[in-house]
N, C-alpha and C positions, 0 to 999 in steps of 0.2 A: 360276593357281588354287592350286597347291601352296604357293607363297610366302605367299599370304593365309592358308591353312589353318595353315601352320607358325607364322605370326605370331600368329594367334588362339590356338593351343595354347600358345605361349610366353606370351602375355599372361595367359591364364587360369591357367597354372601359376604365373606370377609373383604373381598376385593370391592364389591359394590358399596359396602359401608365405608371403606376407606376412600373410594372415589367421591362419595357424598360429603364425608365429614373431615377427611384428611387426618392430620396429626392429632386432632382433638380426641380421637378414640384410642390413641396409643399412649403407653407409658403411664406414669403416676397420675392419678386423677382421671385417667381415660376410661375406656370401656363403653359399653352400651347395655341397655336392658331391653329384652324382648318382652313385649306386652301384647296379648291378643287384642286385635282391633275390636272384637266383639265387646270387650270390657269398656273400651273408650266410647264406642258407638251406642251402647245400651246402658250407660251409667245411670240415666234417669229411670229406665225400666227396672233396673236392679235396685233402685232406691238408695243410690250412693250420693252423698253430699260431696262437694268438691274436695273438702278436707279429707274425707274418707278415701276418695280415689287417689289423692296425692300420697297419703300414707301407704295405701296398698301398693302403689307403683314403687315407692321407696322400699317397702318390705320385699317385693318381688326382686328388687335389685340385689338382695342378699341371698336369694334362693338359686344357687349355682348348680346344685346336684339334686336330682329327683329324690334320692334316698337320704339326703341330709337336710333337715329342717333348718330354716334360717333362725339366727339368734342375735339380731342386731341390738345394740345398746340404745335404749330410748333416749338417753342423754346425747349420744352421738347423732341420732336422727333429728332430735330437736335442734341442735346446733346447726346441722346441715340444712334443715328446712326453715330455719328462722322462726321456730315456734317454741313455746315453753314445753318443758318436759311434761308438765301436768296436762297440757292440751293434747300432746301425743298420747299420753296414757288414756285420756278420755276417748280419743278416737279409736284406739285399740279396743277399749271396752265396748264401744258401739259396734265395731266390726265383729267382735265376738258375739254380742247379743244378736246381731243380724245373721250369724252363722257363716260369715265369710272366712273367718279364721278361728283357730282354737289355740289357746295358750297351753303350753305344756311346761309346768313348773316342777322341778326336782330340786329339793333343798341342796344348797351349795353349788348349784350349776346355773348357767345363764338360762333365762326363759327362752324356750323355742316356740316357734309359731308354725302351726300346721295350716297350709293353704288349701287343703282338700275341699273344704266348703266352697271356696271361690271357684275351684275347678268344676265342682259338681253343679253349682249355680250356672256357670257359663255353658256347660254341656246341656243342662236342662233347657236353657234359653235357646241354644242352637237347635236342639231337637224339636222345639215348639215352633220354629220358623217354617 
């Protein structure tokens, strides 16, 4: 029963998104990113600078599967965001210091980013409301 409900919710969400955005969300370069409103509404409370929020949203864009950590190229993100790779690296370092993300580096493999810290901070914030 739950699978049918999930599928119906997914289908209705897809239709609603398509009604809002049209062909923009389809095909190459399309798609959308789900971001909790709490992150956007409480950016200041969380102590996030606008550049940090921007990088976080772009990192979330690569987190498609709960069990698979995102591993975007900093170079690709820099080009897409119109920032230098060094700036992106500094923002990632700041997000790691603030415990929003955790870098996982294994020699010879792309760096992965664990967003559990972000999820925990948002849960703590919601529970405190």
